C-alpha positions as CSV (number, residue, x, y, z in Angstrom):
1,X,33.4,27.8,67.7
2,X,33.6,24.0,67.7
3,X,31.0,23.8,70.6
4,X,28.8,26.1,68.5
5,X,28.9,23.8,65.6
6,X,28.3,20.6,67.6
7,X,25.4,22.2,69.4
8,X,23.9,23.3,66.1
9,X,24.1,19.8,64.6
10,X,22.6,18.3,67.6
11,X,19.7,20.7,67.7
12,X,19.1,20.2,64.0
13,X,19.1,16.4,64.5
14,X,16.7,16.7,67.3
15,X,14.3,18.8,65.4
16,X,14.5,16.3,62.4
17,X,13.8,13.4,64.7
18,X,10.8,15.1,66.3
19,X,9.3,16.0,62.7
20,X,9.8,12.5,61.8
21,X,8.4,10.7,64.8
22,X,5.9,13.2,66.2
23,X,2.3,12.0,66.7
24,X,0.1,13.2,64.1
25,X,-3.2,15.0,65.0
26,X,-5.7,12.4,65.9
27,X,-8.7,12.2,63.6
28,X,-12.0,12.5,65.5
29,X,-14.0,11.4,62.4
30,X,-14.2,11.4,58.6
31,X,-16.1,13.5,56.0
32,X,-16.6,14.0,52.3
33,X,-16.7,17.0,50.2
34,X,-20.2,18.0,49.5
35,X,-19.7,20.9,47.0
36,X,-18.1,20.9,43.4
37,X,-15.1,22.6,44.9
38,X,-14.0,23.5,48.4
39,X,-11.0,25.5,49.6
40,X,-8.7,24.4,52.3
41,X,-7.4,27.3,54.3
42,X,-4.2,27.6,56.6
43,X,-6.0,29.3,59.3
44,X,-9.5,30.4,60.5
45,X,-8.5,34.1,60.6
46,X,-10.0,36.5,58.2
47,X,-6.5,37.0,56.6
48,X,-5.7,33.6,55.4
49,X,-4.2,31.6,52.5
50,X,-5.5,28.7,50.3
51,X,-3.4,25.6,50.8
52,X,-5.6,23.1,48.7
53,X,-8.7,22.8,46.7
54,X,-10.9,19.8,47.1
55,X,-13.7,18.4,44.9
56,X,-17.0,16.4,45.3
57,X,-16.7,13.1,47.0
58,X,-13.0,13.4,48.1
59,X,-12.6,12.0,51.6
60,X,-10.9,13.9,54.5
61,X,-10.2,13.4,58.0
62,X,-11.7,15.6,60.5
63,X,-9.3,16.8,63.2
64,X,-11.4,19.4,65.2
65,X,-14.3,21.9,64.9
66,X,-14.1,25.7,65.5
67,X,-17.3,27.5,65.0
68,X,-18.6,26.9,61.4
69,X,-15.2,25.5,60.2
70,X,-13.5,22.1,60.8
71,X,-9.8,21.3,60.7
72,X,-9.1,18.5,58.4
73,X,-6.5,16.4,56.7
74,X,-6.7,15.6,53.0
75,X,-5.5,12.4,51.4
76,X,-2.4,14.0,50.4
77,X,-1.5,14.9,54.0
78,X,-2.3,18.7,53.8
79,X,-3.9,20.0,57.0
80,X,-6.0,23.1,57.2
81,X,-9.6,24.5,57.6
82,X,-12.7,24.1,55.6
83,X,-16.3,25.5,55.9
84,X,-18.6,23.0,57.5
85,X,-21.3,23.5,54.8
86,X,-18.8,22.2,52.2
87,X,-18.6,18.9,54.0
88,X,-20.8,15.8,54.4
89,X,-20.5,13.7,57.5
90,X,-19.8,9.9,56.8
91,X,-23.6,9.1,57.7
92,X,-24.9,11.6,55.3
93,X,-22.5,10.5,52.5
94,X,-23.6,6.9,52.9
95,X,-27.3,8.0,52.8
96,X,-26.6,9.7,49.5
97,X,-24.9,6.6,48.1
98,X,-27.8,4.7,49.2
99,X,-30.3,7.0,47.5
100,X,-28.2,6.8,44.3
101,X,-28.3,3.0,44.3
102,X,-32.0,3.0,45.2
103,X,-32.9,5.3,42.2
104,X,-31.0,3.3,39.7
105,X,-33.8,0.7,39.6
106,X,-36.8,3.2,39.8
107,X,-38.7,4.1,36.7
108,X,-38.7,7.7,35.8
109,X,-42.2,9.4,36.1
110,X,-41.2,12.7,34.3
111,X,-38.1,14.6,33.2
112,X,-37.7,18.0,34.7
113,X,-35.5,21.0,35.6
114,X,-34.9,23.0,38.7
115,X,-36.5,26.5,38.3
116,X,-34.1,28.2,40.9
117,X,-31.4,27.1,43.2
118,X,-32.7,24.2,45.0
119,X,-31.6,22.2,48.0
120,X,-31.3,18.5,47.7
121,X,-32.2,16.8,51.1
122,X,-31.7,13.3,52.3
123,X,-35.4,13.0,53.4
124,X,-38.6,14.8,52.5
125,X,-38.9,17.8,54.8
126,X,-37.1,21.2,55.1
127,X,-35.4,20.0,58.3
128,X,-33.8,17.0,56.8
129,X,-29.9,17.4,56.2
130,X,-29.0,19.2,52.9
131,X,-26.9,17.2,50.6
132,X,-26.3,19.7,47.8
133,X,-27.6,22.8,46.2
134,X,-28.7,22.3,42.6
135,X,-28.3,25.4,40.3
136,X,-31.3,26.6,38.5
137,X,-31.7,24.7,35.0
138,X,-30.4,21.5,36.4
139,X,-32.0,18.5,34.5
140,X,-33.4,15.8,36.8
141,X,-35.6,12.8,36.6
142,X,-38.6,12.8,39.0
143,X,-38.9,9.3,40.7
144,X,-41.0,9.4,43.6
145,X,-43.4,11.8,45.6
146,X,-44.1,12.4,49.4
147,X,-45.9,15.1,51.3
148,X,-44.3,16.8,54.2
149,X,-45.3,19.4,56.8
150,X,-44.1,23.0,56.4
151,X,-42.3,24.1,59.4
152,X,-44.1,27.1,61.2
153,X,-41.0,29.1,61.3
154,X,-40.2,28.5,57.5
155,X,-38.6,31.6,56.0
156,X,-40.5,33.3,52.9
157,X,-38.7,32.7,49.6
158,X,-36.5,35.3,47.9
159,X,-37.5,36.2,44.4
160,X,-35.7,35.4,41.2
161,X,-32.7,33.0,40.8
162,X,-31.5,33.5,44.4
163,X,-34.6,32.0,45.8
164,X,-34.2,29.5,48.7
165,X,-36.6,27.2,50.2
166,X,-39.8,28.9,51.3
167,X,-42.9,30.6,50.2
168,X,-44.8,33.4,51.8
169,X,-47.9,31.4,50.8
170,X,-46.8,28.1,51.5
171,X,-49.6,25.5,52.4
172,X,-49.3,23.5,55.6
173,X,-48.2,20.6,53.7
174,X,-46.1,20.5,50.5
175,X,-45.0,18.1,47.8
176,X,-41.5,16.6,47.9
177,X,-40.1,14.9,44.9
178,X,-37.2,12.2,45.0
179,X,-35.1,13.1,41.9
180,X,-31.9,12.0,40.4
181,X,-29.7,14.2,38.3
182,X,-29.6,13.6,34.7
183,X,-26.5,12.8,32.8
184,X,-24.6,15.3,30.5
185,X,-26.3,14.1,27.4
186,X,-29.8,14.5,29.0
187,X,-29.2,17.9,30.3
188,X,-28.9,19.7,27.1
189,X,-31.6,22.3,26.4
190,X,-34.8,20.9,24.7
191,X,-35.4,21.8,21.2
192,X,-37.9,24.5,20.4
193,X,-41.6,23.4,19.8
194,X,-42.2,19.6,20.5
195,X,-39.8,18.3,22.9
196,X,-38.2,14.9,22.5
197,X,-40.8,12.1,23.1
198,X,-38.0,10.0,24.2
199,X,-37.1,12.2,27.2
200,X,-38.9,10.4,29.9
201,X,-37.5,7.0,28.9
202,X,-33.9,8.6,28.6
203,X,-34.0,9.9,32.1
204,X,-34.1,6.3,33.5
205,X,-30.3,6.5,33.5
206,X,-29.2,7.6,37.1
207,X,-26.7,7.2,39.6
208,X,-23.7,7.1,37.5
209,X,-20.6,9.3,37.6
210,X,-21.2,11.7,34.6
211,X,-22.4,15.1,35.4
212,X,-25.1,17.3,34.3
213,X,-24.5,20.9,33.1
214,X,-27.2,23.3,33.6
215,X,-27.9,26.6,31.9
216,X,-25.5,28.2,34.2
217,X,-22.7,26.1,32.9
218,X,-21.9,24.8,36.3
219,X,-21.1,21.1,36.4
220,X,-23.3,19.0,38.8
221,X,-22.2,15.5,40.0
222,X,-24.5,12.4,39.8
223,X,-27.0,12.8,42.6
224,X,-30.3,11.6,44.0
225,X,-32.2,13.2,46.9
226,X,-35.4,15.1,47.9
227,X,-36.4,18.5,46.7
228,X,-39.6,20.7,47.1
229,X,-41.8,19.8,44.3
230,X,-42.9,23.4,43.2
231,X,-39.2,24.1,42.6
232,X,-39.3,21.5,39.8
233,X,-40.6,22.4,36.2
234,X,-41.9,19.3,34.5
235,X,-40.6,19.1,31.0
236,X,-43.7,18.4,28.8
237,X,-44.2,18.2,25.1
238,X,-45.9,21.3,23.8
239,X,-49.1,19.1,22.9
240,X,-49.4,17.9,26.5
241,X,-48.7,21.4,28.0
242,X,-51.6,23.0,25.8
243,X,-54.1,20.2,27.0
244,X,-53.1,20.5,30.5
245,X,-53.5,24.3,30.6
246,X,-56.8,23.9,28.8
247,X,-58.3,21.4,31.5
248,X,-56.7,23.1,34.5
249,X,-54.9,20.0,35.2
250,X,-51.4,19.8,37.1
251,X,-49.4,17.1,35.3
252,X,-47.2,15.2,37.6
253,X,-46.1,12.2,35.3
254,X,-46.2,11.6,31.5
255,X,-45.1,8.6,29.2
256,X,-44.9,7.8,25.5
257,X,-47.0,4.6,25.2
258,X,-46.0,4.0,21.5
259,X,-45.7,5.7,18.1
260,X,-48.2,5.8,15.2
261,X,-46.9,5.8,11.7
262,X,-48.5,8.6,9.7
263,X,-47.6,10.0,6.3
264,X,-46.1,13.0,8.1
265,X,-43.9,11.0,10.5
266,X,-44.3,8.9,13.5
267,X,-46.7,10.3,16.0
268,X,-46.4,9.5,19.8
269,X,-49.3,8.5,21.7
270,X,-49.2,9.7,25.4
271,X,-50.2,8.6,28.8
272,X,-50.5,11.5,31.4
273,X,-51.2,11.5,35.1
274,X,-52.2,14.6,36.9
275,X,-54.2,16.1,39.6
276,X,-56.6,19.1,40.1
277,X,-55.9,19.1,43.8
278,X,-53.6,21.5,45.7
279,X,-50.0,20.2,46.8
280,X,-49.6,18.2,50.0
281,X,-52.3,15.5,49.3
282,X,-52.1,11.8,50.1
283,X,-52.5,10.7,46.5
284,X,-49.6,11.1,44.0
285,X,-52.1,11.7,41.2
286,X,-56.1,11.7,40.8
287,X,-56.6,11.5,37.1
288,X,-55.4,9.7,34.1
289,X,-55.6,10.9,30.4
290,X,-54.5,9.0,27.3
291,X,-53.8,11.3,24.1
292,X,-53.8,9.5,20.7
293,X,-53.3,10.9,17.2
294,X,-56.6,11.2,15.2
295,X,-55.8,10.5,11.6
296,X,-59.2,12.0,10.3
297,X,-58.9,15.3,12.1
298,X,-55.1,15.4,12.1
299,X,-54.8,16.4,15.6
300,X,-54.5,14.9,19.0
301,X,-57.6,13.6,20.7
302,X,-58.3,12.5,24.3
303,X,-59.0,8.8,23.9
304,X,-59.2,7.7,27.6
305,X,-60.2,9.5,30.7
306,X,-60.3,8.2,34.2
307,X,-61.0,10.5,37.3
308,X,-61.3,10.1,41.0
309,X,-58.3,8.0,41.5
310,X,-56.0,7.9,44.5
311,X,-53.0,6.8,42.5
312,X,-49.4,6.0,43.7
313,X,-46.1,6.1,41.9
314,X,-44.5,4.3,40.2
315,X,-46.4,4.2,37.0
316,X,-44.7,1.3,34.9
317,X,-45.1,1.5,31.2
318,X,-44.3,-1.6,28.9
319,X,-45.4,-3.7,26.2
320,X,-47.9,-6.7,26.7
321,X,-46.5,-10.2,26.1
322,X,-47.5,-11.7,22.9
323,X,-49.5,-8.8,21.3
324,X,-46.9,-6.1,21.9
325,X,-49.7,-3.7,22.9
326,X,-48.8,-0.9,25.2
327,X,-49.6,-1.6,28.9
328,X,-49.0,0.3,32.0
329,X,-49.7,-0.5,35.8
330,X,-49.7,1.2,39.1
331,X,-51.4,1.0,42.6
332,X,-54.4,3.0,43.5
333,X,-57.4,3.0,45.8
334,X,-60.8,4.4,45.2
335,X,-64.2,4.7,46.9
336,X,-65.1,1.3,45.9
337,X,-61.8,-0.5,45.9
338,X,-58.9,-0.9,48.3
339,X,-55.3,-0.2,47.3
340,X,-54.6,-2.8,44.5
341,X,-52.5,-3.0,41.5
342,X,-54.2,-1.8,38.4
343,X,-53.2,-3.0,34.9
344,X,-54.3,-1.2,31.5
345,X,-53.8,-2.2,28.0
346,X,-54.1,0.0,24.7
347,X,-55.2,-1.7,21.4
348,X,-54.8,0.9,18.7
349,X,-56.4,3.8,20.3
350,X,-58.7,1.9,22.9
351,X,-57.6,1.6,26.4
352,X,-59.1,-0.9,28.8
353,X,-58.4,-2.0,32.4
354,X,-57.7,-5.6,33.1
355,X,-58.2,-7.6,36.2
356,X,-55.2,-9.5,37.7
357,X,-56.6,-12.7,36.3
358,X,-56.6,-11.2,32.8
359,X,-60.4,-10.7,32.4
360,X,-61.2,-7.2,31.3
361,X,-63.3,-5.1,33.5
362,X,-66.0,-2.8,32.2
363,X,-64.2,-0.4,29.9
364,X,-64.3,3.2,31.2
365,X,-66.2,5.6,29.1
366,X,-63.8,7.0,26.4
367,X,-64.0,10.7,25.6
368,X,-63.1,11.8,22.1
369,X,-62.3,15.5,22.1
370,X,-59.5,17.8,20.8
């Protein structure tokens, strides 16, 4: 009996020493959780148990791969299996952080919302790595545009809210937008009727750690990345939406230049950039419109029109030094001029273009119409 007891003690001591000093699985890399939540399983078998739940941005060590799953070790030391689609490798995670940093200093061109579930990519193009899938109704800020080829093998889109990337009638080239996810305050539904005219300024807040909550109620982390342009619905004040529909214009950016005090309250005056062209074109926008409040007729009027542009984002809106008059700038090329910076100033309801030296050019013909 004594021998059995001594043997059991020696065995227990050996097991304890092995567990204490055994070499841990060697990590072959690192990854970060790319979903709101990701489950860590104890095995790759169909019958399995959850051993941990991870959240967006948590770092894990990758130990091995098996099919579409990876064996990982969490920060707490738990070892298990996670789906590959829920993980971002270190290079892709750094790309996302760089996009967030870049977006912080980029002026917003328009607020918008995802129409359906929409994949956020690291670069323009469907073949670029996917960073995240945004739910429908997620508030975003449009920062930049690019055109990319549609792959020949692109699958057609599904209908309804389950739609993924693709369209049975996709063009050969399509618009892509660099967007940042808005903050929680900015993601609340817009009020009925005239939307907040401060929306496009408010969406300048980007790259923070707050979250946006779309209509689905699903929280979304702060993000920046590229999405297919037609999956974004630009949020427009009703006035601008009506004008765009009447003229057949596709707005791509809009801004509040200033507010005009009237007996019935302040009336914003708008700058809108748009196009009549199909998507996939080299120009970000091809026309400008300025809408001002007409006191005599008590309605908005088109006070400035410019066509045949090939404008590039960003459009930057500000106040002229000294006078405080609204001004805006962007780069564009035309049939008569190479790519150059264009500067515009609005005095009351009159908009004029200025040369770089400050001398005004011949004023574009203004059109007063409802």
